[in-house]
C-alpha positions as CSV (number, residue, x, y, z in Angstrom):
1,M,22.9,-13.0,6.5
2,I,26.2,-11.2,5.9
3,V,26.3,-8.9,8.8
4,N,28.4,-8.6,11.9
5,K,27.5,-7.7,15.5
6,I,28.9,-4.2,15.4
7,E,27.1,-3.4,12.2
8,L,23.8,-4.7,13.6
9,E,24.2,-2.7,16.8
10,K,25.0,0.5,14.8
11,T,21.9,-0.1,12.7
12,F,19.7,-0.4,15.7
13,E,21.2,2.7,17.2
14,S,20.4,4.6,14.0
15,F,16.7,4.1,14.5
16,A,16.7,7.0,16.9
17,D,17.3,9.3,14.0
18,Y,14.1,8.4,12.1
19,N,10.7,10.1,12.0
20,V,8.0,7.6,10.8
21,L,4.6,8.8,9.7
22,I,1.9,6.2,10.4
23,I,-1.5,6.6,8.8
24,G,-4.4,4.2,9.6
25,D,-7.2,3.0,11.8
26,V,-6.5,3.3,15.5
27,M,-8.4,1.7,18.3
28,V,-8.6,0.9,22.0
29,D,-7.6,-2.6,22.9
30,A,-9.5,-3.4,26.0
31,Y,-8.9,-6.5,28.2
32,V,-11.1,-8.1,30.8
33,W,-9.1,-10.6,32.8
34,G,-10.9,-13.2,34.8
35,K,-11.5,-16.9,35.6
36,V,-14.0,-19.4,34.2
37,E,-15.1,-21.8,36.9
38,R,-18.7,-22.6,35.8
39,I,-21.1,-22.6,32.9
40,S,-24.1,-20.2,32.9
41,P,-27.5,-21.8,33.9
42,E,-29.1,-19.4,31.4
43,A,-27.2,-20.6,28.3
44,P,-24.3,-23.0,27.6
45,V,-21.7,-20.3,27.8
46,P,-18.9,-19.8,30.3
47,I,-19.2,-17.3,33.2
48,V,-16.1,-15.1,33.5
49,S,-15.5,-13.8,37.0
50,C,-13.8,-10.4,36.3
51,A,-10.6,-9.8,38.2
52,N,-9.1,-6.9,36.3
53,R,-9.7,-4.5,33.3
54,E,-7.1,-2.8,31.2
55,S,-7.0,-0.6,28.1
56,R,-4.2,-0.3,25.6
57,L,-3.4,1.4,22.3
58,G,-4.4,-0.7,19.3
59,G,-4.4,-0.8,15.5
60,A,-2.2,1.7,13.9
61,A,-1.4,3.1,17.4
62,N,0.2,-0.3,18.1
63,V,2.5,0.3,15.2
64,A,3.4,3.7,16.7
65,L,4.1,1.9,20.0
66,N,6.4,-0.5,18.2
67,I,8.2,2.3,16.4
68,K,8.7,4.2,19.6
69,S,9.8,1.0,21.5
70,M,12.5,0.5,18.8
71,G,13.8,4.0,19.5
72,A,12.4,5.9,16.6
73,N,9.9,8.8,16.6
74,P,6.4,7.9,15.4
75,I,4.0,10.5,14.0
76,L,0.5,8.9,14.2
77,C,-2.2,10.1,12.0
78,S,-5.8,8.9,12.3
79,V,-9.5,9.9,12.9
80,I,-11.3,9.1,16.1
81,G,-14.7,9.8,17.5
82,K,-15.6,12.7,19.8
83,D,-16.8,10.2,22.4
84,E,-15.7,8.8,25.7
85,K,-13.5,6.1,24.1
86,G,-11.9,8.8,22.0
87,K,-11.0,10.7,25.2
88,E,-9.6,7.4,26.6
89,F,-7.6,6.9,23.5
90,L,-6.0,10.4,23.8
91,E,-5.3,9.8,27.5
92,L,-3.5,6.6,26.6
93,L,-1.4,8.5,24.0
94,T,-0.5,11.1,26.7
95,E,0.6,8.4,29.1
96,I,3.3,7.3,26.7
97,Q,4.1,11.0,25.9
98,E,3.0,10.4,22.3
99,E,2.3,13.7,20.5
100,Q,-1.4,14.1,19.5
101,Y,-1.0,16.5,16.6
102,G,-1.7,13.8,14.0
103,I,-5.1,12.8,15.4
104,V,-8.3,14.4,14.1
105,S,-11.6,14.0,16.1
106,S,-15.0,13.7,14.3
107,D,-18.6,13.8,15.4
108,H,-19.4,11.3,12.6
109,R,-17.5,8.3,13.9
110,R,-17.2,6.1,16.9
111,T,-13.8,5.3,18.3
112,T,-13.1,1.6,17.6
113,V,-12.9,-0.6,20.7
114,K,-12.0,-4.3,20.8
115,T,-12.7,-5.9,24.1
116,R,-11.1,-9.3,24.8
117,F,-12.2,-11.5,27.7
118,I,-9.3,-13.7,28.9
119,S,-9.1,-16.6,31.3
120,D,-5.9,-18.5,32.1
121,N,-4.2,-16.8,29.2
122,Q,-6.9,-18.0,26.7
123,H,-9.2,-15.7,24.8
124,I,-12.8,-16.6,25.6
125,I,-14.6,-14.0,23.4
126,R,-14.0,-10.7,21.7
127,V,-16.5,-7.9,21.4
128,D,-16.0,-5.1,18.8
129,E,-17.6,-1.6,18.9
130,E,-16.8,0.3,15.7
131,D,-17.9,2.2,12.6
132,T,-16.5,0.9,9.3
133,H,-17.9,3.4,6.8
134,E,-15.4,5.6,5.0
135,L,-14.7,9.2,6.0
136,A,-17.2,11.7,4.8
137,D,-15.9,14.0,2.1
138,E,-15.4,17.0,4.4
139,I,-13.5,15.1,7.0
140,E,-11.5,13.2,4.3
141,I,-10.3,16.5,2.8
142,E,-9.4,17.9,6.3
143,F,-7.5,14.7,7.2
144,I,-5.5,14.6,3.9
145,D,-4.6,18.3,4.2
146,H,-3.6,17.7,7.8
147,I,-1.2,14.8,6.8
148,K,0.2,16.9,4.0
149,S,1.0,19.7,6.5
150,L,2.8,17.2,8.8
151,I,4.9,16.0,5.8
152,D,5.8,19.6,5.1
153,K,6.8,20.4,8.7
154,H,8.8,17.3,9.5
155,E,11.6,15.4,8.0
156,I,9.9,12.1,7.3
157,H,12.0,9.0,6.8
158,A,9.2,6.5,6.1
159,V,5.4,6.4,5.6
160,V,3.4,3.5,6.9
161,F,-0.2,2.8,5.8
162,E,-1.7,0.6,8.6
163,D,-5.1,-0.5,7.2
164,Y,-7.6,-2.2,9.3
165,D,-10.6,-1.6,6.9
166,K,-12.3,0.7,9.4
167,G,-12.7,3.5,6.9
168,V,-10.0,6.0,7.8
169,I,-7.9,5.1,4.8
170,T,-9.6,6.0,1.5
171,K,-8.5,5.6,-2.1
172,K,-8.1,9.4,-2.5
173,L,-5.9,9.5,0.6
174,I,-3.7,6.7,-0.6
175,E,-3.2,8.3,-4.0
176,E,-2.4,11.8,-2.8
177,I,-0.1,10.8,0.1
178,T,1.7,8.2,-2.1
179,D,2.3,10.8,-4.8
180,I,3.8,13.2,-2.3
181,A,6.0,10.6,-0.6
182,N,7.3,9.3,-3.9
183,S,8.1,12.9,-5.1
184,K,10.2,13.3,-1.9
185,N,11.8,9.9,-2.2
186,I,10.2,8.8,1.1
187,P,9.8,5.0,1.4
188,I,6.2,3.8,1.6
189,L,5.2,0.6,3.4
190,V,1.8,-0.9,3.5
191,D,0.0,-3.4,5.8
192,P,-3.1,-3.9,3.7
193,K,-6.7,-5.1,4.1
194,K,-9.2,-6.2,1.5
195,R,-11.1,-3.0,0.7
196,H,-8.2,-1.0,-0.7
197,Y,-5.9,-4.0,-1.5
198,S,-5.6,-3.0,-5.2
199,D,-5.2,0.8,-4.5
200,Y,-1.7,0.7,-3.1
201,K,0.3,1.2,-6.3
202,N,3.9,2.4,-6.6
203,V,4.8,1.7,-3.0
204,T,8.2,0.5,-1.6
205,L,7.1,-2.5,0.5
206,F,3.7,-4.3,0.6
207,K,3.1,-6.6,3.5
208,P,0.0,-8.8,3.4
209,N,-0.3,-12.2,5.1
210,F,-0.7,-15.3,3.0
211,K,-4.5,-15.3,3.2
212,E,-4.7,-11.6,2.2
213,F,-2.4,-12.2,-0.7
214,V,-4.2,-15.1,-2.3
215,E,-7.7,-13.6,-1.6
216,G,-6.7,-10.1,-2.8
217,S,-5.1,-11.5,-6.0
218,N,-7.8,-14.2,-6.5
219,L,-5.3,-17.1,-6.5
220,Q,-5.5,-20.8,-5.9
221,L,-2.2,-21.4,-4.1
222,E,-0.9,-23.7,-1.3
223,K,1.0,-21.9,1.4
224,G,4.0,-24.2,1.1
225,D,4.4,-23.7,-2.6
226,I,7.2,-21.1,-2.4
227,E,8.1,-21.3,-6.1
228,G,4.5,-20.8,-7.1
229,L,4.3,-17.9,-4.6
230,F,7.3,-16.2,-6.2
231,A,5.8,-16.5,-9.7
232,E,2.6,-14.8,-8.6
233,A,4.5,-12.3,-6.5
234,K,6.4,-11.1,-9.6
235,K,3.2,-10.7,-11.6
236,F,1.6,-8.7,-8.7
237,Q,4.6,-6.5,-8.2
238,N,4.9,-5.7,-12.0
239,E,1.2,-4.8,-12.2
240,M,1.2,-2.7,-9.0
241,G,4.7,-1.1,-9.2
242,I,5.7,-2.6,-5.8
243,H,9.4,-2.8,-5.1
244,K,9.4,-5.4,-2.3
245,L,6.6,-7.8,-1.4
246,L,6.8,-9.2,2.2
247,I,4.3,-12.0,2.9
248,T,3.9,-13.5,6.4
249,L,3.3,-17.2,6.3
250,S,2.5,-17.8,10.0
251,E,4.1,-21.2,11.0
252,L,6.1,-21.2,7.7
253,G,7.9,-17.9,8.4
254,V,8.0,-15.1,5.9
255,F,8.6,-14.7,2.2
256,I,10.1,-11.6,0.6
257,S,10.4,-10.9,-3.1
258,N,12.7,-8.2,-4.5
259,E,11.1,-8.4,-8.0
260,N,13.8,-10.6,-9.5
261,T,14.8,-12.7,-6.5
262,Y,13.2,-14.0,-3.4
263,E,14.0,-15.3,0.1
264,H,12.0,-17.6,2.3
265,I,12.8,-17.2,6.0
266,P,11.6,-20.1,8.1
267,A,9.8,-19.4,11.4
268,V,11.8,-19.4,14.6
269,V,10.2,-22.0,16.9
270,R,8.6,-20.3,19.9
271,E,5.8,-20.9,22.5
272,I,2.9,-19.1,20.9
273,A,0.4,-17.5,23.4
274,D,-1.3,-14.8,21.2
275,V,-0.8,-13.8,17.6
276,S,-2.7,-10.5,18.1
277,G,-0.6,-7.5,17.1
278,A,2.2,-9.6,15.5
279,G,1.6,-8.1,12.1
280,D,1.9,-4.6,13.6
281,T,5.3,-5.5,15.0
282,V,6.5,-7.0,11.7
283,I,5.6,-3.9,9.6
284,S,7.1,-1.6,12.3
285,V,10.5,-3.4,12.4
286,A,10.5,-3.8,8.6
287,T,10.0,-0.1,8.2
288,L,13.0,0.8,10.3
289,C,15.2,-1.9,8.8
290,L,14.3,-0.6,5.3
291,A,14.9,3.0,6.3
292,A,18.3,2.0,7.5
293,G,19.2,0.5,4.1
294,M,19.1,-3.2,5.0
295,E,19.0,-5.9,2.3
296,A,15.6,-7.6,1.7
297,K,16.7,-10.8,3.3
298,D,17.8,-9.0,6.5
299,I,14.6,-7.0,6.6
300,A,12.5,-10.2,6.4
301,A,14.6,-12.2,8.9
302,I,14.6,-9.5,11.6
303,S,11.0,-8.5,11.3
304,N,10.0,-12.2,11.3
305,L,11.9,-12.7,14.5
306,A,10.2,-9.7,16.1
307,G,6.8,-10.9,15.2
308,G,7.5,-14.3,16.8
309,I,8.8,-12.7,20.0
310,V,5.6,-10.7,20.7
311,C,3.5,-13.9,20.0
312,E,4.9,-15.3,23.3
313,I,2.9,-12.8,25.3
314,P,-0.9,-13.3,25.8
315,V,-1.8,-9.6,25.1
316,V,-0.9,-7.1,22.4
317,V,2.5,-5.6,23.3
318,P,5.3,-3.8,21.4
319,I,8.6,-5.4,20.7
320,E,11.5,-4.7,23.1
321,K,14.4,-3.3,21.2
322,D,17.1,-4.8,23.4
323,Q,15.6,-8.3,23.3
324,L,15.3,-8.1,19.5
325,L,18.9,-6.9,19.1
326,K,20.1,-9.6,21.4
327,E,18.3,-12.4,19.6
328,S,19.2,-11.0,16.2
329,V,22.9,-11.0,17.1
330,K,22.6,-14.5,18.3
331,L,20.8,-15.9,15.3
332,F,22.1,-13.8,12.4
333,A,25.3,-11.9,13.1
334,E,28.8,-13.2,12.3
335,A,31.3,-13.2,15.0
């Protein structure tokens, strides 16, 4: 990296100037903390003695949390249910002083809840409550129009599609919002899932993990074959009109292709407690670094570092700006 400490500090300070529109599936991340001391006499399963319960913002809302934690202003757009968990989600938004004007409530959906049971910092089981069908035509049109109005009212510095395959993001939504963003020269970043993997055309940065990339592109490729990965990345980018392809490789770090060149950034060795939410952190930090005009290698390195930092904590948490800046300066900045 060719960057000095002062430049890096100024870049992190500039994040406060950015409004980031986040579109995607939101959820409540619920945690049940307890201790396992015996096996059930009814079935060979552990009994968790519950000590505490906690609910947090999850999914695309976790991207909003990361954006906010980095000092920028998130505008979160999603559809939730008119149910008790939907009310809880809105209360959680209020607690962090997050504006709610991007959220649409519907009678035709359940609010997604993921409940994790944890003992001694280990996940025992996860229970999901959700609807995954796509938005009905009427609510889809309402939601798209709502997003368009927000783009008209606010100066938007980046758009993020945070897709969890729960049905909030549709092909029509992708096409219409992408067209508007491109017409206004607003960078578009995508954290994809399988259902709409091939619908994200003409975007600025596309961030699948390795499994999503090889499955979505129907490839037979080893994770460590970086040259082979670059060859396939170029084909994919040319076909899709994607400027930058950022692929997370878990223990092997991250790969970023800038159409004609690529960089492979190795992972920073850390004590991993929980990988949940790391992808949200990576796309969030990559969004702000890209909006700030950073080079592809710098975007990959800093977002990779951020993803590693949050993996040290056994719950989904946003990245801390000061910690990320401190470690980025230590690892990447010239004196």
